[in-house]
MARBA-3410 file (N, C-alpha, C, O; in Angstrom, 1 decimal):
229
-13.0,35.6,-14.4,-13.1,34.3,-13.8,-12.5,34.3,-12.4,-11.3,34.7,-12.2 ~ -13.3,33.9,-11.4,-12.8,33.8,-10.1,-12.4,32.4,-9.7,-13.2,31.4,-10.0 ~ -11.2,32.2,-9.1,-10.7,30.9,-8.7,-10.2,30.9,-7.3,-9.8,32.0,-6.8 ~ -10.3,29.8,-6.6,-9.6,29.6,-5.3,-8.5,28.5,-5.5,-8.8,27.5,-6.1 ~ -7.3,28.8,-5.0,-6.2,27.9,-5.2,-5.8,27.3,-3.8,-5.7,28.0,-2.9
-5.7,26.0,-3.8,-5.2,25.3,-2.6,-3.7,25.3,-2.7,-3.1,25.0,-3.7 ~ -3.0,25.6,-1.6,-1.6,25.7,-1.5,-1.1,24.9,-0.3,-1.8,24.9,0.7 ~ 0.1,24.3,-0.4,0.5,23.4,0.7,1.9,23.6,1.2,2.8,24.2,0.5 ~ 2.2,23.1,2.4,3.5,23.0,3.0,4.3,24.4,3.0,3.7,25.4,3.3 ~ 5.6,24.3,2.6,6.4,25.6,2.7,5.9,26.6,1.8,6.1,27.8,2.0
5.3,26.3,0.6,4.8,27.2,-0.3,3.7,28.0,0.3,3.6,29.3,0.0 ~ 2.8,27.4,1.0,1.7,28.1,1.7,2.3,29.1,2.7,1.7,30.2,2.8 ~ 3.4,28.7,3.4,4.0,29.7,4.3,4.5,30.9,3.6,4.4,32.0,4.0 ~ 5.2,30.7,2.4,5.7,31.7,1.6,4.7,32.7,1.1,4.9,33.9,1.1 ~ 3.5,32.1,0.7,2.5,32.9,0.1,1.5,33.5,1.2,0.7,34.3,0.9
1.7,33.0,2.4,0.9,33.6,3.5,-0.5,33.0,3.7,-1.2,33.5,4.6 ~ -0.8,31.9,3.0,-2.1,31.3,3.1,-2.1,30.0,2.4,-1.4,29.8,1.5 ~ -3.0,29.1,2.9,-3.2,27.8,2.2,-4.3,27.8,1.2,-4.6,26.9,0.5 ~ -5.0,29.0,1.2,-6.1,29.1,0.2,-6.1,30.6,-0.4,-6.2,31.5,0.4 ~ -5.9,30.7,-1.7,-5.7,32.0,-2.3,-6.8,32.2,-3.3,-7.1,31.3,-4.2
-7.4,33.4,-3.3,-8.4,33.7,-4.2,-7.8,34.6,-5.3,-7.1,35.5,-5.0 ~ -8.1,34.3,-6.6,-7.7,35.2,-7.7,-8.8,35.5,-8.6,-9.8,34.8,-8.7 ~ -8.7,36.6,-9.3,-9.7,37.1,-10.3,-9.0,37.2,-11.6,-8.3,38.2,-11.8 ~ -9.2,36.2,-12.5,-8.5,36.2,-13.8,-9.3,37.1,-14.7,-10.3,36.7,-15.2 ~ -8.7,38.3,-15.1,-9.4,39.3,-15.9,-8.9,39.3,-17.3,-9.5,40.0,-18.2
-7.8,38.6,-17.6,-7.3,38.6,-18.9,-8.2,37.9,-19.9,-9.0,37.0,-19.6 ~ -8.1,38.4,-21.2,-8.9,37.7,-22.3,-8.3,36.4,-22.7,-8.9,35.5,-23.3 ~ -7.0,36.2,-22.3,-6.3,34.9,-22.6,-6.9,33.8,-21.8,-7.2,33.9,-20.6 ~ -7.1,32.6,-22.4,-7.6,31.4,-21.7,-6.5,31.0,-20.6,-5.3,31.0,-20.9 ~ -7.0,30.7,-19.4,-6.1,30.4,-18.3,-5.6,29.0,-18.4,-6.3,28.1,-18.6
-4.3,28.9,-18.3,-3.6,27.6,-18.3,-2.7,27.5,-17.1,-2.4,28.5,-16.5 ~ -2.2,26.3,-16.7,-1.3,26.2,-15.6,0.0,27.1,-15.7,0.4,27.7,-14.8 ~ 0.5,27.2,-17.0,1.7,28.0,-17.2,1.4,29.4,-16.9,2.2,30.1,-16.3 ~ 0.3,29.9,-17.4,-0.1,31.3,-17.2,-0.4,31.6,-15.7,-0.1,32.6,-15.1 ~ -1.0,30.6,-15.0,-1.3,30.8,-13.6,-0.1,30.9,-12.8,0.0,31.7,-11.9
0.9,30.0,-13.1,2.1,30.1,-12.3,2.9,31.4,-12.5,3.4,32.0,-11.6 ~ 2.9,31.9,-13.8,3.5,33.1,-14.1,2.8,34.3,-13.4,3.5,35.2,-12.8 ~ 1.5,34.3,-13.3,0.7,35.3,-12.6,1.1,35.3,-11.1,1.3,36.4,-10.5 ~ 1.2,34.1,-10.5,1.6,34.0,-9.1,3.0,34.5,-8.9,3.3,35.2,-7.9 ~ 3.9,34.2,-9.8,5.3,34.6,-9.6,5.4,36.1,-9.7,6.2,36.7,-9.0
4.6,36.7,-10.6,4.6,38.2,-10.7,4.0,38.8,-9.5,4.5,39.9,-9.0 ~ 3.0,38.2,-8.9,2.4,38.8,-7.7,3.3,38.5,-6.4,3.2,39.3,-5.5 ~ 4.0,37.4,-6.4,4.8,37.0,-5.3,6.2,36.7,-5.7,6.6,35.5,-5.7 ~ 7.0,37.7,-6.0,8.4,37.4,-6.5,9.2,36.7,-5.4,10.2,36.1,-5.7 ~ 8.8,36.9,-4.1,9.6,36.3,-3.0,9.5,34.8,-3.1,10.3,34.0,-2.5
8.4,34.3,-3.7,8.2,32.8,-3.8,8.4,32.3,-5.2,8.0,31.2,-5.5 ~ 9.0,33.1,-6.1,9.1,32.7,-7.5,9.9,31.4,-7.7,9.5,30.6,-8.5 ~ 11.0,31.3,-7.0,11.8,30.0,-7.1,11.0,28.8,-6.8,11.1,27.8,-7.5 ~ 10.2,28.9,-5.7,9.4,27.7,-5.3,8.3,27.5,-6.3,8.0,26.3,-6.6 ~ 7.7,28.6,-6.8,6.6,28.4,-7.7,7.1,27.8,-9.0,6.4,27.1,-9.7
8.3,28.2,-9.4,8.8,27.6,-10.7,9.0,26.1,-10.6,8.9,25.5,-11.7 ~ 9.2,25.6,-9.4,9.4,24.1,-9.3,8.1,23.4,-9.0,8.1,22.2,-9.0 ~ 7.0,24.2,-8.8,5.8,23.6,-8.4,5.0,23.1,-9.7,5.3,23.5,-10.8 ~ 4.0,22.2,-9.5,3.1,21.8,-10.5,1.7,22.2,-10.2,1.4,22.4,-9.0 ~ 0.9,22.4,-11.2,-0.5,22.7,-11.0,-1.3,21.4,-11.1,-1.2,20.7,-12.0
-2.2,21.2,-10.1,-3.1,20.1,-10.2,-4.5,20.6,-10.5,-5.0,21.6,-9.9 ~ -5.2,20.0,-11.4,-6.6,20.3,-11.8,-7.5,19.1,-11.5,-7.3,18.1,-12.2 ~ -8.4,19.3,-10.6,-9.3,18.2,-10.3,-8.6,16.9,-9.9,-8.9,15.8,-10.3 ~ -7.5,17.1,-9.0,-6.8,16.0,-8.4,-5.8,15.3,-9.4,-5.4,14.2,-9.1 ~ -5.5,15.9,-10.5,-4.6,15.3,-11.4,-3.6,16.4,-11.8,-3.9,17.5,-12.0
-2.3,15.9,-11.9,-1.3,16.9,-12.4,-1.6,17.3,-13.8,-1.9,16.5,-14.7 ~ -1.5,18.6,-14.1,-1.9,19.2,-15.4,-0.7,19.6,-16.2,0.2,20.2,-15.6 ~ -0.7,19.4,-17.5,0.3,19.9,-18.4,0.2,21.4,-18.5,-0.9,22.0,-18.1 ~ 1.2,22.1,-18.9,1.3,23.6,-18.9,0.2,24.2,-19.8,-0.3,25.3,-19.5 ~ -0.3,23.5,-20.8,-1.2,24.1,-21.8,-2.7,23.6,-21.5,-3.6,24.0,-22.3
-3.0,22.9,-20.4,-4.3,22.5,-20.2,-5.2,23.7,-19.8,-4.8,24.6,-19.1 ~ -6.4,23.8,-20.4,-7.3,24.9,-20.1,-7.9,24.7,-18.7,-8.4,23.6,-18.3 ~ -8.0,25.8,-18.0,-8.6,25.8,-16.6,-9.9,26.5,-16.7,-10.1,27.6,-17.2 ~ -10.9,25.9,-16.1,-12.3,26.4,-16.0,-12.6,26.9,-14.6,-12.0,26.4,-13.6 ~ -13.6,27.8,-14.5,-14.0,28.3,-13.2,-14.5,27.3,-12.2,-14.3,27.4,-11.0
-15.0,26.2,-12.8,-15.6,25.1,-11.9,-14.5,24.1,-11.4,-14.8,23.3,-10.6 ~ -13.3,24.2,-12.0,-12.2,23.3,-11.6,-11.7,23.5,-10.2,-11.7,24.6,-9.7 ~ -11.2,22.4,-9.6,-10.5,22.5,-8.3,-9.0,22.6,-8.6,-8.5,21.7,-9.2 ~ -8.4,23.7,-8.2,-7.0,23.9,-8.5,-6.2,23.9,-7.3,-6.5,24.4,-6.2 ~ -5.0,23.3,-7.4,-4.0,23.2,-6.3,-2.7,23.5,-6.9,-2.3,23.0,-8.0
-1.8,24.2,-6.1,-0.4,24.4,-6.5,0.4,23.4,-5.6,0.4,23.5,-4.4 ~ 1.1,22.5,-6.3,1.7,21.4,-5.6,3.2,21.6,-5.6,3.9,21.5,-6.7 ~ 3.8,21.9,-4.5,5.3,22.0,-4.4,5.9,20.6,-4.5,5.2,19.6,-4.3 ~ 7.2,20.4,-4.7,7.8,19.1,-4.8,7.5,18.3,-3.5,7.5,18.8,-2.4 ~ 7.1,17.0,-3.7,6.7,16.2,-2.6,7.8,15.2,-2.1,8.5,14.7,-3.0
8.2,14.9,-0.8,9.1,13.9,-0.1,9.0,12.7,-0.8,9.7,11.7,-0.4 ~ -3.9,4.0,-3.3,-4.4,2.7,-3.7,-4.8,2.3,-2.5,-5.3,1.2,-2.3 ~ -11.7,0.9,-2.6,-12.4,0.1,-3.2,-12.9,-1.2,-2.9,-13.4,-1.3,-1.8 ~ -13.0,-1.8,-3.4,-12.6,-3.1,-2.9,-11.9,-2.8,-1.5,-12.2,-1.8,-0.9 ~ -11.1,-3.7,-1.2,-10.3,-3.6,0.1,-9.6,-2.3,0.0,-9.0,-1.9,-1.0
-9.6,-1.6,1.2,-8.9,-0.3,1.2,-7.4,-0.5,1.2,-6.8,-0.5,2.3 ~ -6.8,-0.6,0.0,-5.4,-0.9,0.0,-4.5,0.4,0.3,-3.4,0.3,0.7 ~ -5.1,1.6,0.1,-4.4,2.8,0.5,-5.2,3.5,1.5,-6.4,3.5,1.6 ~ -4.4,4.2,2.4,-5.1,4.9,3.5,-4.2,6.0,4.0,-2.9,5.9,4.0 ~ -4.8,7.1,4.4,-4.1,8.2,5.1,-4.7,8.3,6.4,-6.0,8.3,6.6
-3.9,8.5,7.5,-4.4,8.5,8.8,-3.6,9.4,9.7,-2.4,9.7,9.4 ~ -4.2,9.9,10.8,-3.5,10.7,11.8,-3.2,9.9,13.0,-2.7,10.4,14.0 ~ -3.6,8.6,12.9,-3.4,7.7,14.1,-2.1,6.8,13.9,-1.7,6.7,12.7 ~ -1.6,6.2,14.9,-0.5,5.3,14.7,-0.9,4.2,13.8,-2.0,3.7,13.7 ~ 0.1,3.7,13.0,-0.1,2.7,11.9,0.3,1.3,12.5,1.3,1.1,13.1
-0.6,0.4,12.2,-0.3,-1.0,12.6,0.3,-1.7,11.4,-0.3,-1.9,10.3 ~ 1.5,-2.2,11.6,2.2,-3.0,10.5,1.4,-4.2,10.1,1.3,-4.5,8.9 ~ 0.9,-4.9,11.1,0.2,-6.2,10.9,-1.1,-5.9,10.1,-1.4,-6.7,9.2 ~ -1.8,-4.8,10.3,-3.0,-4.5,9.6,-2.7,-4.3,8.2,-3.5,-4.8,7.3 ~ -1.7,-3.5,7.9,-1.4,-3.2,6.5,-0.9,-4.4,5.7,-1.3,-4.7,4.6
-0.1,-5.2,6.4,0.4,-6.4,5.8,-0.7,-7.4,5.5,-0.7,-8.1,4.4 ~ -1.7,-7.5,6.4,-2.8,-8.5,6.2,-3.6,-8.2,4.9,-4.2,-9.0,4.4 ~ -3.6,-6.9,4.5,-4.3,-6.5,3.3,-3.8,-7.2,2.0,-4.6,-7.4,1.1 ~ -2.6,-7.6,2.0,-2.0,-8.1,0.7,-1.8,-9.6,0.8,-1.4,-10.2,-0.2 ~ -2.0,-10.3,1.9,-1.8,-11.7,2.0,-2.8,-12.4,1.2,-4.0,-12.1,1.2
-2.3,-13.4,0.4,-3.2,-14.1,-0.6,-2.7,-15.5,-0.7,-1.5,-15.8,-0.6 ~ -3.7,-16.4,-0.8,-3.4,-17.9,-0.8,-2.5,-18.3,-2.0,-1.8,-19.3,-1.9 ~ -2.5,-17.5,-3.1,-1.7,-17.9,-4.2,-0.3,-17.2,-4.2,0.5,-17.4,-5.1 ~ -0.1,-16.4,-3.2,1.2,-15.6,-3.1,2.1,-16.3,-2.1,1.8,-16.4,-0.9 ~ 3.3,-16.6,-2.5,4.3,-17.3,-1.6,5.3,-16.3,-1.0,6.1,-16.8,-0.2
5.2,-15.0,-1.3,6.1,-14.1,-0.7,5.4,-12.8,-0.3,4.6,-12.3,-1.1 ~ 5.7,-12.2,0.8,5.2,-10.9,1.2,6.3,-10.2,1.9,7.2,-10.7,2.6 ~ 6.4,-8.9,1.7,7.4,-8.0,2.2,6.8,-6.7,2.7,5.9,-6.1,2.0 ~ 7.2,-6.2,3.8,6.7,-4.9,4.4,7.8,-3.9,4.6,8.8,-4.3,5.3 ~ 7.7,-2.8,4.0,8.6,-1.6,4.3,8.0,-0.7,5.3,6.8,-0.3,5.2
8.8,-0.3,6.3,8.3,0.6,7.4,9.2,1.8,7.4,10.4,1.6,7.6 ~ 8.6,3.0,7.3,9.4,4.2,7.4,9.2,4.8,8.8,8.0,5.0,9.1 ~ 10.2,5.2,9.5,10.1,5.7,10.8,10.9,7.1,10.9,11.7,7.4,10.0 ~ 10.6,7.8,11.9,11.3,9.1,12.2,12.7,8.8,12.8,12.7,8.2,13.9 ~ 13.8,9.2,12.2,15.1,9.0,12.8,15.5,10.2,13.5,15.1,11.3,13.2
16.3,10.0,14.5,16.7,11.2,15.4,17.8,12.1,14.8,17.8,13.3,14.9 ~ 18.7,11.4,14.0,19.9,12.2,13.5,19.9,12.1,12.0,19.8,11.0,11.4 ~ 20.1,13.2,11.3,20.2,13.3,9.8,21.3,14.2,9.5,21.2,15.4,9.8 ~ 22.4,13.7,8.9,23.5,14.5,8.5,24.0,15.4,9.7,24.4,16.5,9.5 ~ 24.1,14.7,10.8,24.6,15.4,12.0,23.7,16.3,12.7,24.1,17.0,13.6
22.5,16.4,12.2,21.5,17.4,12.8,20.4,16.6,13.6,19.9,15.6,13.0 ~ 20.1,17.0,14.8,19.2,16.2,15.6,17.7,16.7,15.3,17.4,17.8,15.4 ~ 16.9,15.7,15.0,15.5,15.9,14.7,14.7,15.7,16.0,14.9,14.7,16.7 ~ 13.8,16.6,16.3,12.9,16.5,17.4,11.6,15.7,17.1,11.2,14.8,17.8 ~ 11.1,16.0,15.9,9.9,15.3,15.4,9.7,15.7,13.9,10.3,16.7,13.4
8.9,14.9,13.2,8.5,15.3,11.9,7.0,15.6,11.9,6.2,15.1,12.7 ~ 6.6,16.5,11.0,5.2,16.8,10.8,4.8,16.7,9.3,5.4,17.3,8.5 ~ 3.8,15.9,9.0,3.4,15.6,7.7,2.1,16.3,7.3,1.2,16.3,8.2 ~ 2.0,16.8,6.1,0.7,17.3,5.6,0.6,16.8,4.2,1.5,16.4,3.5 ~ -0.7,16.9,3.7,-1.0,16.4,2.4,-2.2,17.1,1.7,-3.0,17.6,2.4
-2.2,17.0,0.4,-3.4,17.3,-0.3,-4.1,16.0,-0.4,-3.9,15.2,-1.3 ~ -5.0,15.7,0.5,-5.5,14.4,0.8,-6.2,13.7,-0.3,-5.9,12.6,-0.6 ~ -7.2,14.4,-1.0,-7.9,13.7,-2.1,-6.9,13.2,-3.2,-7.0,12.1,-3.7 ~ -6.0,14.1,-3.5,-5.1,13.8,-4.6,-4.0,12.8,-4.1,-3.6,11.9,-4.9 ~ -3.6,12.8,-2.9,-2.7,11.9,-2.3,-3.3,10.5,-2.4,-2.6,9.5,-2.8
-4.5,10.3,-2.0,-5.2,9.0,-2.1,-5.3,8.5,-3.6,-5.0,7.3,-3.9 ~ -5.6,9.4,-4.5,-5.7,9.1,-5.9,-4.4,8.6,-6.4,-4.3,7.6,-7.2 ~ -3.3,9.3,-6.1,-2.0,8.9,-6.7,-1.4,7.7,-6.0,-0.7,6.9,-6.6 ~ -1.8,7.4,-4.7,-1.4,6.2,-4.0,-2.1,5.0,-4.7,-1.5,4.0,-4.9 ~ -3.3,5.2,-5.1,-4.1,4.1,-5.8,-3.4,3.9,-7.1,-3.3,2.7,-7.6
-3.0,4.9,-7.8,-2.3,4.8,-9.1,-1.0,3.9,-8.9,-0.8,3.1,-9.8 ~ -0.3,4.1,-7.8,0.9,3.3,-7.6,0.6,1.8,-7.4,1.2,1.0,-8.0 ~ -0.4,1.5,-6.6,-0.8,0.1,-6.4,-1.3,-0.5,-7.7,-1.0,-1.7,-8.0 ~ -1.9,0.3,-8.6,-2.4,-0.3,-9.9,-1.2,-0.5,-10.8,-1.1,-1.5,-11.5 ~ -0.2,0.4,-10.8,1.0,0.2,-11.6,1.8,-1.0,-11.2,2.2,-1.8,-12.0
1.9,-1.2,-9.9,2.6,-2.4,-9.4,1.8,-3.7,-9.8,2.4,-4.7,-10.2 ~ 0.5,-3.7,-9.6,-0.3,-4.9,-10.0,-0.1,-5.3,-11.5,0.0,-6.4,-11.8 ~ 0.0,-4.2,-12.3,0.1,-4.5,-13.8,1.6,-4.9,-14.1,1.8,-5.8,-14.9 ~ 2.5,-4.2,-13.5,3.9,-4.4,-13.9,4.5,-5.7,-13.4,5.4,-6.3,-14.1 ~ 4.0,-6.1,-12.2,4.6,-7.4,-11.6,3.5,-8.5,-11.6,3.5,-9.2,-10.6
2.7,-8.6,-12.6,1.9,-9.7,-12.9,1.0,-10.1,-11.7,1.1,-11.2,-11.1 ~ 0.2,-9.1,-11.2,-0.8,-9.5,-10.1,-0.2,-9.2,-8.7,-1.0,-9.5,-7.8 ~ 0.9,-8.7,-8.6,1.5,-8.3,-7.3,0.5,-7.3,-6.6,0.1,-6.4,-7.2 ~ 0.3,-7.6,-5.3,-0.6,-6.7,-4.5,0.2,-5.8,-3.7,1.3,-6.1,-3.2 ~ -0.3,-4.5,-3.6,0.5,-3.5,-2.8,-0.6,-2.7,-1.9,-1.6,-2.3,-2.4
-0.2,-2.5,-0.7,-1.0,-1.7,0.2,-0.1,-0.6,0.8,1.0,-0.9,1.2 ~ -0.6,0.6,0.9,0.1,1.7,1.4,-0.7,2.5,2.5,-1.8,2.8,2.2 ~ -0.1,2.7,3.6,-0.7,3.6,4.6,0.3,4.6,5.0,1.4,4.3,5.4 ~ -0.1,5.9,5.0,0.8,7.0,5.3,0.1,7.8,6.5,-1.1,8.1,6.5 ~ 0.9,8.2,7.4,0.4,9.0,8.5,0.7,10.5,8.3,1.7,10.9,7.7
-0.3,11.3,8.7,-0.1,12.8,8.7,-0.1,13.3,10.1,-0.3,12.6,11.1 ~ 0.3,14.6,10.2,0.4,15.2,11.6,1.8,15.0,12.1,2.7,14.7,11.4 ~ 1.9,15.1,13.4,3.2,15.0,14.1,3.6,13.5,14.4,2.8,12.7,14.9 ~ 4.8,13.2,14.0,5.3,11.8,14.1,6.6,11.9,14.9,7.6,12.4,14.4 ~ 6.6,11.4,16.1,7.8,11.5,17.0,8.9,10.5,16.6,8.7,9.6,15.8
10.0,10.7,17.2,11.2,9.8,17.0,10.8,8.4,17.2,10.3,8.0,18.2 ~ 11.2,7.5,16.2,10.9,6.1,16.3,9.5,5.7,15.9,9.3,4.5,15.8 ~ 8.6,6.6,15.7,7.3,6.3,15.3,7.2,6.1,13.8,8.0,6.5,13.1 ~ 6.2,5.3,13.4,6.0,5.0,12.0,5.3,6.1,11.2,4.2,6.5,11.6 ~ 5.8,6.4,10.1,5.2,7.4,9.2,4.5,6.8,8.0,3.5,7.3,7.5
5.1,5.7,7.5,4.5,5.0,6.3,4.8,3.5,6.4,5.9,3.1,6.8 ~ 3.8,2.7,5.9,4.0,1.3,5.8,3.5,0.9,4.4,2.4,1.2,4.0 ~ 4.4,0.2,3.7,4.1,-0.3,2.3,4.3,-1.8,2.4,5.3,-2.4,2.7 ~ 3.2,-2.6,2.1,3.2,-4.0,2.1,3.0,-4.5,0.6,2.1,-4.0,0.0 ~ 3.7,-5.5,0.2,3.5,-6.1,-1.1,3.5,-7.6,-1.0,4.2,-8.2,-0.1
2.8,-8.3,-1.8,2.8,-9.8,-1.9,2.8,-10.2,-3.3,2.2,-9.5,-4.2 ~ 3.4,-11.4,-3.6,3.5,-11.9,-5.0,3.7,-13.4,-4.9,4.2,-13.9,-3.9 ~ 3.5,-14.1,-6.0,3.9,-15.5,-6.0,5.3,-15.8,-5.7,5.7,-16.8,-5.1 ~ 6.2,-14.9,-6.1,7.7,-15.1,-6.0,8.4,-13.9,-5.3,7.9,-12.8,-5.5 ~ 9.5,-14.2,-4.6,10.1,-13.1,-3.8,10.8,-12.0,-4.7,10.9,-10.9,-4.2
11.2,-12.4,-5.9,11.9,-11.3,-6.7,11.0,-10.2,-6.9,11.4,-9.0,-6.9 ~ 9.7,-10.4,-7.2,8.8,-9.4,-7.5,8.5,-8.5,-6.3,8.4,-7.3,-6.4 ~ 8.5,-9.1,-5.1,8.2,-8.2,-3.9,9.3,-7.3,-3.6,9.1,-6.1,-3.2 ~ 10.6,-7.7,-3.8,11.7,-6.8,-3.6,11.7,-5.7,-4.5,11.8,-4.5,-4.1 ~ 11.4,-6.0,-5.8,11.4,-4.9,-6.8,10.2,-4.0,-6.6,10.4,-2.8,-6.7
9.1,-4.5,-6.4,7.9,-3.7,-6.2,7.9,-2.8,-5.0,7.4,-1.7,-5.0 ~ 8.5,-3.3,-3.9,8.6,-2.5,-2.7,9.4,-1.3,-2.9,9.0,-0.2,-2.5 ~ 10.6,-1.5,-3.6,11.4,-0.3,-3.8,10.7,0.7,-4.8,10.8,1.9,-4.6 ~ 10.1,0.1,-5.8,9.3,1.0,-6.8,8.3,1.8,-6.0,8.1,3.0,-6.3 ~ 7.6,1.2,-5.1,6.5,1.8,-4.4,6.9,3.1,-3.6,6.3,4.1,-3.7
8.0,2.9,-2.9,8.5,4.0,-2.0,9.1,5.1,-2.9,8.9,6.3,-2.6 ~ 9.8,4.8,-4.0,10.4,5.8,-4.8,9.2,6.5,-5.6,9.3,7.8,-5.8 ~ 8.2,5.8,-6.0,7.1,6.4,-6.8,6.3,7.3,-5.8,5.8,8.3,-6.2 ~ 6.1,6.9,-4.6,5.4,7.7,-3.6,6.1,9.0,-3.4,5.4,10.0,-3.4 ~ 7.4,9.0,-3.3,8.1,10.3,-3.2,8.0,11.1,-4.4,8.1,12.4,-4.4
7.8,10.5,-5.6,7.8,11.2,-6.8,6.5,11.9,-7.1,6.4,13.1,-7.6 ~ 5.3,11.2,-6.9,4.1,11.8,-7.3,3.0,12.0,-6.3,2.0,12.7,-6.6 ~ 3.2,11.5,-5.1,2.1,11.7,-4.0,2.3,13.0,-3.3,3.4,13.2,-2.7 ~ 1.4,13.9,-3.3,1.5,15.2,-2.7,1.4,15.2,-1.1,0.4,15.6,-0.5 ~ 2.5,14.6,-0.5,2.7,14.6,0.9,4.0,15.2,1.2,5.0,15.0,0.6
4.0,16.1,2.2,5.2,16.8,2.6,5.5,16.6,4.0,4.6,16.4,4.9 ~ 6.8,16.7,4.4,7.2,16.6,5.8,8.0,17.8,6.2,8.7,18.4,5.4 ~ 7.7,18.2,7.4,8.4,19.3,8.0,9.4,18.7,9.1,8.9,18.2,10.1 ~ 10.7,18.9,8.9,11.6,18.5,9.9,11.8,19.6,10.9,12.1,20.7,10.6 ~ 11.5,19.2,12.2,11.6,20.1,13.3,12.8,19.8,14.1,12.9,18.7,14.7
13.7,20.8,14.3,14.9,20.6,15.0,14.9,21.4,16.3,13.9,22.2,16.5 ~ 15.9,21.3,17.1,15.9,22.2,18.3,16.1,23.6,18.0,15.6,24.5,18.8 ~ 16.7,24.0,16.8,16.9,25.4,16.5,16.2,25.8,15.3,16.6,26.8,14.7 ~ 15.2,25.1,14.8,14.4,25.6,13.6,13.7,24.4,13.0,13.5,23.4,13.6 ~ 13.3,24.7,11.7,12.5,23.7,11.0,12.6,24.0,9.5,13.0,25.0,9.1
12.2,22.9,8.7,12.3,23.1,7.2,11.4,22.1,6.6,11.3,20.9,7.0 ~ 10.6,22.5,5.6,9.7,21.6,4.8,10.6,20.9,3.8,11.4,21.5,3.2 ~ 10.4,19.6,3.7,11.1,18.8,2.8,10.1,18.1,1.8,9.1,17.7,2.2 ~ 10.5,18.2,0.5,9.7,17.5,-0.5,10.6,16.5,-1.2,11.4,15.8,-0.6 ~ 10.3,16.4,-2.5,11.0,15.4,-3.4,12.5,15.7,-3.3,12.9,16.9,-3.5
13.4,14.7,-3.1,14.8,14.9,-3.0,15.6,14.0,-3.9,16.7,13.5,-3.5 ~ 15.0,13.6,-5.0,15.6,12.6,-5.9,16.0,13.2,-7.2,16.0,12.6,-8.3 ~ 16.4,14.5,-7.2,16.8,15.2,-8.4,15.7,16.0,-9.0,14.7,16.3,-8.2 ~ 15.7,16.5,-10.2,14.7,17.3,-10.8,13.3,16.7,-10.6,13.1,15.5,-11.0 ~ 12.4,17.5,-10.1,11.0,16.9,-9.8,10.1,17.1,-11.0,9.9,18.2,-11.5
9.6,16.0,-11.5,8.6,16.0,-12.6,7.6,14.9,-12.4,7.9,13.8,-12.9 ~ 6.5,15.1,-11.8,5.5,14.0,-11.6,4.8,13.5,-12.8,4.1,12.5,-12.8 ~ 5.0,14.2,-13.9,4.3,13.8,-15.2,5.1,12.8,-15.9,4.6,12.2,-16.9 ~ 6.3,12.5,-15.5,7.2,11.5,-16.2,6.6,10.1,-15.9,7.2,9.1,-16.4
END
């Protein structure tokens, strides 16, 4: 069975490519667990990163025992940093706060809140020159839509719109805007925080911090990473 694997961010740099071809010759049915072990055996220098990564099958995070077929689209997802109206969007252009906020304004909602994430110059005493974002775009859009649906259900009709920028984002520029609206203000405060934390947990978007003396890919930084939780 021949497969092509999409790989992203720092893991792609470790493996030397963002697209890896493999020929699975074993009689054993291929699963995410076996695929990761095969990659770790072939690339021991990346074993630590691969151990923390998850396998995505057809744009969904896959459990270790899911069977993989030759026709499936497979991606190796290292830890990461919502038709109708397009509530979710990925763009390489500057983001308009007003445009994103306008998507959630509703005549029955008396409260709206917008979270804006920007590139800061100093982090833990280290000067950042710029950030560079990359993503597994089809899956990123799917999981962003999942977040907006979770918020709509959990907070009784609360609306959420998310726009994330990719590519290079200079100091002071906007990388993400999350807008929420609801009949009452308590829900927008809670839903806004939920949206940004959930985005960092399950959406396959990575940022590369570029400094004057080097760079580093950053993913999920909220403890042990498990997007299946």
